[in-house]
C-alpha positions, 0 to 999 in steps of 0.5 A: 358227071360233069363239073361246073367252073367259074371263069375267074381270071383272064387277061382279055376280059375287056379287050376290044377288037382294035386293041393290040393282040395279047396271048390270052391266059385264063383261069377257072375254078370248080369248087364242088364236088370236092376236091376242087379243080383248077382249069388253065387256058393259054393261047388261041387256035393252033397255039391253044393249050390248056388242062384241068388240074387238082387244086394241089397241083395248080398251086405248085410254083410252076403255075404261078406265071399263068395266075400272073398272066391271067391277072388272077393273083387275087385267087391264090389266097382263096385257093391256098385256104381251100387247100389247107382245109378251110371252107371257101364258097362260090359266093366269096369268089363271085363277090370278089370277081364282081368287085373287081370287074363289075359283073358276074363271071362266066361259067362252063361245065365239063361233060361227065 
């Protein structure tokens, strides 16, 4: 069974074609079914790499740089609360994203 992810952080959201190139960093979150997972992406073309990780691993200090580069530091309090057993709903994440960016985040689903 596949999982639905919300693309909640990316450093290239408003990049225009004429803007200087930046290495893209992105963070997506899947809350349900529990346990939650976090997807990280970095780079493009042959330099692209990424993966899907359990929430506890994604909160490891080693991933801090990706959250920073993707402009996703705002996600960390939500994810920490979730890791501590608190309920965090998709509505809260989407509402915060909309307040920051003015539109709903993109979504994608993995194949089962």
